[in-house]
C-alpha positions in Angstrom: 8.3 -50.6 5.7 9.7 -47.2 5.7 7.5 -44.0 5.6 8.9 -41.4 3.4 7.4 -37.8 3.8 7.7 -35.8 0.5 6.5 -32.0 0.0 6.1 -30.3 -3.6 6.1 -26.7 -4.2 2.5 -25.5 -4.6 3.6 -23.0 -7.4 5.9 -25.1 -9.7 5.7 -28.7 -8.5 9.4 -29.2 -7.6 10.1 -32.1 -4.8 11.5 -30.6 -1.5 15.4 -31.7 -1.1 17.9 -31.4 1.8 19.8 -28.1 0.5 17.0 -25.8 -0.8 15.5 -22.6 1.1 12.0 -23.6 1.3 9.4 -20.9 2.7 5.7 -21.4 3.8 2.7 -19.0 3.1 -0.7 -19.0 5.0 -3.8 -17.0 4.7 -5.7 -15.5 7.9 -8.2 -13.0 8.4 -7.4 -9.8 10.2 -10.0 -7.2 11.4 -10.4 -4.0 9.3 -10.0 -0.6 10.9 -13.5 -0.3 11.9 -13.7 -3.8 13.3 -16.9 -4.9 11.7 -15.3 -6.6 8.6 -12.1 -8.9 8.3 -9.6 -8.9 5.4 -7.5 -11.5 4.1 -3.6 -11.4 5.1 -1.0 -13.5 3.6 2.0 -14.6 5.9 5.4 -15.7 4.4 7.5 -17.7 6.9 10.8 -19.6 6.8 10.0 -23.3 6.3 9.1 -24.9 10.0 8.3 -28.8 9.7 5.3 -28.6 12.1 3.4 -25.8 10.2 4.4 -27.3 6.8 2.0 -30.2 7.6 -1.1 -27.6 8.2 -3.5 -28.3 5.5 -4.0 -24.4 5.1 0.1 -24.1 4.4 1.5 -23.4 1.0 4.8 -25.0 0.1 7.4 -22.7 -1.8 10.6 -23.8 -2.9 12.2 -20.6 -3.1 12.0 -16.7 -3.4 11.1 -17.0 -7.2 8.0 -19.3 -6.2 7.3 -17.0 -3.3 7.1 -14.0 -5.5 4.8 -15.8 -8.1 2.5 -16.9 -5.0 2.3 -13.5 -3.8 1.7 -11.9 -7.2 -1.2 -14.6 -7.8 -2.6 -14.0 -4.3 -2.7 -10.2 -4.7 -4.4 -10.7 -8.5 -7.0 -13.1 -6.9 -7.6 -10.6 -4.3 -8.3 -7.5 -6.4 -10.4 -10.0 -8.7 -12.5 -10.6 -5.5 -11.5 -14.4 -5.4 -9.7 -14.2 -2.0 -11.6 -13.2 0.9 -12.5 -14.2 4.7 -15.2 -16.3 5.4 -18.4 -14.3 5.9 -17.3 -11.5 3.6 
């Protein structure tokens, strides 16, 4: 029995094919200027198979979905939904 691996876009649900330019997004926490609090940081990177397997990675099928994801992430940050643990 063959094992098939499939990735879907976390924005639009499109299945990954061979010719698309996929991206990954991941949220991390960075220290603030005063060093006492942390703030969320969103990293956008070209597709990497190893990073794509991380549970924290968001799979994005192209620039349009990357823009949509960033827009949603920014809105959630301003609404107080996105934060770092302990904040």
